[in-house]
C-alpha positions as CSV (number, residue, x, y, z in Angstrom):
1,M,14.1,46.5,-0.2
2,S,16.5,45.1,2.4
3,K,19.9,46.7,3.0
4,P,23.0,44.9,1.6
5,R,25.0,42.9,4.0
6,I,28.7,43.6,4.4
7,L,31.1,41.3,6.1
8,I,34.4,42.7,7.4
9,I,37.2,40.1,8.0
10,D,40.0,42.0,9.8
11,D,41.9,41.2,13.0
12,D,42.4,45.0,13.5
13,A,39.5,46.0,15.7
14,L,40.1,49.7,15.2
15,A,39.9,49.3,11.4
16,S,36.6,47.4,11.7
17,K,35.2,50.2,13.9
18,N,36.4,52.8,11.4
19,V,34.6,51.0,8.5
20,Q,31.5,50.7,10.6
21,R,31.7,54.4,11.5
22,L,32.3,55.6,7.9
23,L,29.7,53.4,6.3
24,G,27.2,53.5,9.2
25,D,23.7,52.4,8.3
26,R,23.7,54.4,5.0
27,I,25.0,51.7,2.8
28,G,24.4,48.3,4.5
29,V,24.3,46.1,7.5
30,V,27.9,45.4,8.7
31,Q,29.1,42.2,10.4
32,H,32.6,41.7,11.8
33,A,35.0,38.7,12.0
34,R,38.4,39.0,13.7
35,L,39.9,35.7,12.7
36,P,40.2,34.2,9.1
37,E,38.5,31.0,10.0
38,Q,35.6,32.8,11.6
39,G,35.3,35.0,8.5
40,I,35.1,32.0,6.2
41,R,32.5,30.4,8.4
42,L,30.4,33.5,8.5
43,A,30.7,34.0,4.8
44,I,29.4,30.5,4.1
45,Q,26.6,30.8,6.6
46,E,25.4,34.3,6.0
47,R,26.3,34.7,2.3
48,P,26.8,38.5,2.5
49,D,26.6,40.8,-0.5
50,L,30.2,42.1,-0.1
51,I,33.3,41.1,1.9
52,L,35.9,43.5,3.1
53,L,39.0,41.4,3.7
54,D,42.3,42.5,5.3
55,I,45.4,41.1,3.5
56,N,47.6,40.8,6.6
57,M,46.2,38.5,9.2
58,P,47.6,35.9,11.6
59,R,47.7,32.2,10.7
60,M,46.0,32.7,7.3
61,D,46.5,35.8,5.2
62,G,43.8,37.5,3.1
63,L,45.0,36.0,-0.1
64,K,44.5,32.4,1.2
65,V,41.1,33.4,2.6
66,C,40.1,34.8,-0.8
67,R,41.2,31.7,-2.7
68,H,39.2,29.5,-0.3
69,L,36.1,31.6,-0.8
70,K,36.4,31.7,-4.5
71,E,36.8,27.9,-4.6
72,T,33.6,27.4,-2.5
73,D,30.3,27.3,-4.5
74,V,28.1,29.4,-2.2
75,T,30.7,32.2,-1.8
76,R,32.3,32.2,-5.3
77,D,30.3,35.2,-6.6
78,I,30.6,37.4,-3.5
79,P,32.8,40.4,-4.4
80,I,35.8,40.9,-2.2
81,L,37.5,44.3,-1.5
82,F,40.9,43.9,0.1
83,L,41.9,46.2,2.9
84,T,45.6,47.0,3.1
85,V,48.3,49.4,4.3
86,D,50.6,48.1,1.6
87,A,50.6,50.2,-1.6
88,N,53.1,47.9,-3.3
89,V,51.9,47.4,-6.8
90,E,53.0,43.8,-7.1
91,N,51.2,42.8,-3.9
92,L,48.1,44.6,-4.9
93,A,48.2,42.8,-8.3
94,R,48.5,39.5,-6.5
95,A,45.4,40.4,-4.5
96,L,43.4,41.1,-7.7
97,D,44.8,38.0,-9.4
98,C,43.5,35.7,-6.7
99,G,39.9,37.0,-7.1
100,G,39.7,40.3,-5.4
101,A,37.4,42.9,-7.1
102,D,39.3,45.9,-5.8
103,Y,41.3,47.2,-2.9
104,I,41.1,50.0,-0.3
105,L,44.2,51.5,1.3
106,K,44.4,52.2,5.1
107,P,43.9,54.6,6.7
108,F,40.4,54.9,5.0
109,N,39.2,57.9,3.2
110,E,35.5,58.2,3.8
111,I,34.6,59.2,0.2
112,D,36.8,56.6,-1.4
113,L,35.6,53.8,0.9
114,A,31.9,54.6,0.3
115,A,32.4,54.9,-3.5
116,R,34.3,51.6,-3.9
117,V,31.7,49.8,-1.7
118,R,28.8,51.2,-3.7
119,V,30.5,50.2,-7.0
120,A,31.0,46.6,-5.7
121,L,27.5,46.3,-4.5
122,R,26.1,47.5,-7.8
123,S,28.2,44.9,-9.6
124,K,26.8,42.2,-7.2
125,R,23.2,43.3,-7.9
126,M,23.8,43.2,-11.6
127,L,25.4,39.7,-11.4
128,D,22.4,38.4,-9.3
129,L,20.0,39.8,-11.8
130,L,21.7,38.2,-14.7
131,K,21.9,34.9,-12.9
132,E,18.2,35.1,-12.1
133,Q,17.3,36.0,-15.7
134,A,19.4,33.1,-17.0
135,R,17.1,30.7,-15.0
136,I,13.8,32.1,-16.3
137,D,12.0,31.1,-19.5
138,A,11.5,34.4,-21.4
139,L,8.2,33.4,-22.9
140,T,6.2,32.1,-19.9
141,G,8.1,33.6,-17.0
142,L,8.4,30.2,-15.4
143,A,11.7,28.6,-14.4
144,N,13.6,27.2,-17.4
145,R,15.1,23.8,-18.0
146,A,18.4,24.7,-16.4
147,A,16.6,25.9,-13.3
148,F,14.5,22.7,-13.2
149,D,17.6,20.5,-13.4
150,S,19.1,22.5,-10.4
151,S,15.9,22.4,-8.4
152,L,15.4,18.7,-9.0
153,A,19.0,17.9,-7.9
154,S,18.4,20.0,-4.8
155,A,15.1,18.1,-4.0
156,V,16.8,14.8,-4.5
157,A,19.7,15.8,-2.2
158,T,17.2,16.9,0.5
159,W,15.4,13.6,0.2
160,E,18.7,11.7,0.6
161,R,19.7,13.8,3.5
162,A,16.5,14.3,5.5
163,Q,13.9,12.1,3.7
164,H,11.7,15.1,2.8
165,P,9.4,13.7,0.1
166,F,8.6,15.6,-3.1
167,A,6.5,14.8,-6.2
168,L,7.1,15.5,-9.9
169,L,4.2,16.5,-12.2
170,M,4.9,16.5,-16.0
171,F,2.4,17.3,-18.8
172,D,2.2,18.7,-22.3
173,L,-0.4,20.4,-24.4
174,D,-2.4,18.1,-26.7
175,H,-2.5,19.1,-30.3
176,F,-0.3,22.1,-29.8
177,K,1.3,21.8,-33.2
178,Q,-2.2,22.0,-34.8
179,V,-2.7,25.4,-33.0
180,N,0.5,26.7,-34.5
181,D,-0.3,25.4,-37.9
182,A,-3.8,26.7,-38.0
183,H,-3.5,30.0,-36.2
184,G,0.3,30.9,-36.3
185,H,3.1,30.8,-33.8
186,G,1.9,34.1,-32.3
187,V,-1.3,32.5,-31.1
188,G,0.7,29.5,-29.9
189,D,3.0,31.8,-27.9
190,D,-0.1,33.4,-26.3
191,L,-1.3,30.0,-25.3
192,L,2.0,29.0,-23.7
193,R,2.0,32.3,-21.8
194,A,-1.5,31.7,-20.6
195,V,-0.6,28.2,-19.4
196,G,2.5,29.6,-17.6
197,T,0.3,32.3,-15.8
198,R,-2.3,29.7,-14.8
199,L,0.4,27.3,-13.6
200,Q,2.0,30.0,-11.4
201,S,-1.4,30.9,-9.9
202,C,-2.1,27.3,-9.0
203,C,1.3,26.5,-7.4
204,R,2.2,27.0,-3.8
205,P,5.2,29.1,-2.6
206,Y,7.3,26.0,-2.1
207,D,6.4,24.4,-5.5
208,T,8.6,25.0,-8.6
209,P,6.7,25.3,-11.9
210,C,9.0,25.1,-15.0
211,R,8.7,25.1,-18.8
212,F,10.6,21.9,-19.7
213,G,10.7,22.7,-23.4
214,G,8.3,23.4,-26.3
215,D,4.8,22.6,-25.0
216,E,6.0,20.5,-22.1
217,F,5.8,21.7,-18.5
218,V,6.9,20.2,-15.2
219,V,6.2,21.1,-11.5
220,I,8.3,20.0,-8.6
221,L,5.9,19.7,-5.7
222,G,7.4,20.3,-2.3
223,Q,6.2,19.3,1.2
224,V,4.5,16.2,0.0
225,Q,2.9,14.0,2.6
226,G,5.0,10.8,2.8
227,S,3.4,7.4,2.6
228,Q,3.0,5.6,5.9
C-alpha cells in the first residue's frame, strides 16, 4: 500500500522543515509549496491525500486558498489542516467555516501534529471508500449506473479533446424474467452475479463494464482503433 501524500503550503521554510522532520517518512510523503499559487497548482496536479495550509501568507491568505480548493472539483474532498500561530477563537472558527477540517498551532507539538494528521488521513480514506462503494453495483460488483454515466461523460470529453475513439457495447439477458418466475429471484441473482464475473474476466484494464439496470449490461470499450 502506497504512503499517503501530504502537501504543505507555507511561505515559512522553517515551519515546513519542522513538519517534515516531525512527520518524517512514518506517516506519508511530504511535498512543499512556498507560494499560494504554487500550492493551488500542485494540489490540482498531484491531488494529495492531505493539505497542511498556513493561514498567513503573502498576496493570498490561507482562507482564500482554502475556498479556491473547495470550489474546485478535483480538490474539493481533500482535507485541509490549517497551520497558525494565532489562537484567536474567532479566526480559527473562520478557518473551519471556509472548509478546513482542523487546525494546528505553531510551534508544533510532535504528538499533537502526528495525531491530527493521522485522524485527517483516516477520514480521507473512509471518504474515498464510501465514494468507491457508491459507484459499485452491490450484486454484481460491476460499476453501477452512476459510474457508467460518469465514465461515458469522461470518454466523450476525451474524444472531443483528443479524438481518442471508444465503443459502447450494450446487451441484456434473454428470457431473464422467466428464470425468476420459474426458479425464484435467488437463482436470478446468482445468474446476474455469474454474468458480472464473466464480464469482468473478459474486459481489458482500460474497459469499463457496468450493470446498467435489471438484466441490462453495458461496457465502455477504450483504446478502440479509429476508422481510416
